[in-house]
C-alpha positions in Angstrom: 23.3 95.1 -20.9 19.5 95.6 -20.8 18.9 92.1 -20.8 21.3 91.6 -17.7 19.7 94.5 -16.0 16.0 92.8 -16.8 16.8 89.7 -15.5 18.6 91.2 -12.2 15.4 93.0 -11.7 13.3 89.9 -12.1 15.5 88.2 -9.6 15.4 90.9 -7.1 11.4 90.8 -7.4 11.4 87.1 -7.0 13.5 87.3 -3.8 11.1 89.7 -2.4 8.4 87.4 -2.5 10.2 84.7 -0.8 8.4 85.3 2.4 5.3 86.7 1.0 1.9 85.6 2.3 1.8 82.9 5.2 5.3 83.7 6.4 7.5 86.9 7.1 11.2 87.5 7.1 11.9 85.6 10.2 11.4 82.5 7.9 15.0 82.3 6.2 15.6 81.2 2.6 16.9 78.0 3.7 14.2 77.1 6.2 11.6 78.0 3.3 13.4 75.4 1.1 13.1 72.8 3.9 9.3 73.6 4.1 8.8 73.5 0.4 10.3 70.1 0.1 7.8 68.8 2.4 10.0 68.1 5.2 9.1 69.2 8.8 10.6 72.6 10.3 11.3 72.6 13.7 12.5 76.2 14.8 13.6 77.5 18.2 12.0 80.7 17.8 12.3 82.1 21.7 10.3 85.1 21.7 6.8 85.8 20.0 8.2 88.7 18.1 10.3 86.3 16.3 7.5 84.2 15.1 7.7 83.5 11.1 3.7 83.4 10.6 2.1 86.6 9.5 -1.3 87.8 10.4 -2.3 87.8 6.8 -4.5 85.0 7.3 -7.3 84.9 10.1 -5.6 81.7 11.6 -2.3 83.5 11.7 -3.7 86.5 13.2 -5.3 84.3 15.7 -2.0 82.4 16.7 0.0 85.7 16.7 -2.6 87.3 19.1 -2.6 84.4 21.6 1.3 84.2 21.7 1.6 88.0 22.0 -0.7 88.0 24.8 1.2 85.2 26.5 4.8 87.1 25.9 6.5 83.5 26.6 10.0 83.0 27.7 10.4 80.0 25.7 9.1 79.4 22.2 9.4 76.9 19.3 7.6 76.8 15.9 6.9 73.5 13.5 6.0 73.8 9.9 5.2 71.7 7.2 3.5 71.6 3.8 1.4 69.0 2.3 -0.5 68.6 -1.2 -4.1 69.2 -1.3 -4.8 66.2 -3.5 -4.7 63.3 -1.6 -5.0 65.1 2.0 -8.6 66.7 1.1 -10.1 65.6 4.7 -6.6 66.8 6.5 -8.8 69.0 9.2 -10.6 65.6 10.2 -7.5 63.9 10.4 -6.0 66.5 12.5 -8.8 66.1 14.8 -8.5 62.6 15.1 -4.7 62.4 15.6 -5.0 65.1 18.6 -7.7 63.8 20.2 -6.3 60.1 20.3 -5.0 60.5 24.0 -4.3 56.9 24.1 -1.7 57.5 21.4 0.1 60.0 23.6 1.5 57.8 25.9 4.9 56.0 24.6 5.8 59.4 22.4 9.5 59.1 22.3 11.1 62.2 23.5 15.1 62.5 23.6 16.2 63.7 27.0 19.6 65.6 26.4 20.3 65.7 30.3 20.1 61.9 30.5 21.2 61.1 27.0 18.3 58.5 26.4 14.7 58.3 25.3 11.7 58.9 27.7 8.1 58.6 27.1 6.9 62.3 26.4 3.6 61.5 28.4 3.6 58.8 31.0 -0.4 58.8 31.2 -3.1 60.7 29.3 -6.8 60.8 30.3 -9.8 62.9 28.9 -11.9 64.4 31.6 -14.5 66.0 29.6 -15.5 66.4 26.1 -18.3 68.9 24.8 -19.2 71.0 21.7 -21.2 73.8 21.1 -21.5 76.2 18.2 -18.9 74.5 16.2 -16.2 74.6 19.2 -15.1 71.4 20.5 -13.7 71.7 24.2 -11.8 68.9 26.1 -10.3 68.7 29.6 -7.7 66.3 29.7 -5.0 65.3 32.5 -1.5 64.8 30.8 1.3 63.4 33.1 4.6 64.8 31.7 7.9 64.0 33.7 9.4 66.2 35.3 6.3 68.3 35.6 3.7 66.0 36.9 0.1 66.0 35.8 -0.9 68.9 33.5 -4.5 69.6 33.3 -5.1 71.0 29.8 -7.8 72.9 28.3 -8.1 72.0 24.6 -10.2 74.0 22.0 -10.5 72.7 18.6 -12.1 74.2 15.7 -12.6 73.2 12.1 -14.0 73.8 8.6 -13.4 71.9 5.4 -10.3 74.4 4.6 -9.1 74.9 8.3 -8.2 73.7 11.7 -7.4 75.3 14.8 -6.3 73.4 18.1 -5.2 75.2 21.0 -4.1 73.9 24.6 -3.3 75.6 28.0 -2.4 74.3 31.3 -5.0 75.0 34.0 -2.7 74.0 37.0 0.4 75.1 38.7 3.3 73.1 37.1 6.3 72.0 39.5 9.7 71.0 38.3 10.5 67.7 39.7 8.1 68.7 42.6 10.6 70.9 44.0 9.7 74.3 42.7 6.7 76.0 41.0 8.0 76.8 37.3 4.4 77.6 35.2 1.5 79.4 36.7 -1.8 78.3 35.4 -2.6 79.4 31.8 1.0 80.3 31.1 1.7 77.4 28.9 0.2 77.2 25.3 0.4 75.2 22.2 -1.5 76.1 19.1 -1.7 74.0 15.9 -3.3 75.0 12.8 -3.8 73.9 9.2 -5.0 76.4 6.3 -5.1 76.0 2.5 -2.5 78.0 0.5 -3.0 77.4 -3.3 -2.8 73.8 -3.9 -1.0 73.0 -0.7 -2.0 72.6 3.0 0.2 74.6 5.5 0.5 73.0 8.8 1.9 75.4 11.5 2.5 74.7 15.3 3.7 77.0 18.0 4.4 76.2 21.5 5.2 78.5 24.5 5.9 78.8 27.9 6.0 82.0 30.1 8.2 80.9 32.9 10.8 82.6 35.2 14.6 81.9 34.1 16.6 80.7 37.0 20.2 81.3 36.4 21.4 77.8 37.4 18.5 75.9 35.8 17.5 78.2 32.6 19.3 76.2 30.2 18.1 72.8 31.6 14.5 74.1 31.9 14.5 75.8 28.2 15.9 72.6 26.7 13.3 70.7 28.3 10.4 73.0 27.5 11.5 73.5 23.7 12.2 70.0 23.0 9.1 68.5 24.3 7.2 71.2 22.3 8.8 70.1 19.2 8.4 66.6 20.0 4.7 67.0 20.4 4.4 69.3 17.2 6.5 66.7 15.1 4.2 63.8 16.7 1.1 65.6 15.3 2.3 66.1 11.9 4.0 62.9 11.4 0.9 61.0 11.9 -0.8 63.0 9.0 
């Protein structure tokens, strides 16, 4: 009896730590198993309050602050774990991947509306690139149908043990050139990488604060969310 109670207590204690550390209870047990297995987890989060990353790390706190301030209508997360051994230069690799704008053109994006693949970006052009006090700042024009050219402000910061990327739209986005759908600085993507024991955690969050129009909301949400997931997965898959 005592042995049974002891084992039950140990099991309960271990379960209580499933979401400890970098992630909270918004990351389910099955989702955590996906991450622990080394697979990419893509998660339709919806709202900033449902984010699964905690503020127990500086980068986690920064991401949560950015997303809470945006207070998005649509949001998605992506998570993957890599071993540290063999990926020691991951921050450098992440920077190379994200700043290789030529590779953006031709990223396959599955359109549920049209039931076929399109290019996520049909054009990508770097306008400026400056580094000051350890922060690299890039402005790029990224052409994405059906939203046209997105003038994008990009921030990159890295150390040997961490990576931070943040992108923000600088111009008004229009849906099929028929209606305004996203105001300047109301679309953000953040991708971070940090050490956790013998592993790297790569976490991405993309979000849009846009009005929900009854007859278009489902279509627009699918369009935004799937594009966010596609870009995050593209970055992670190339590591």
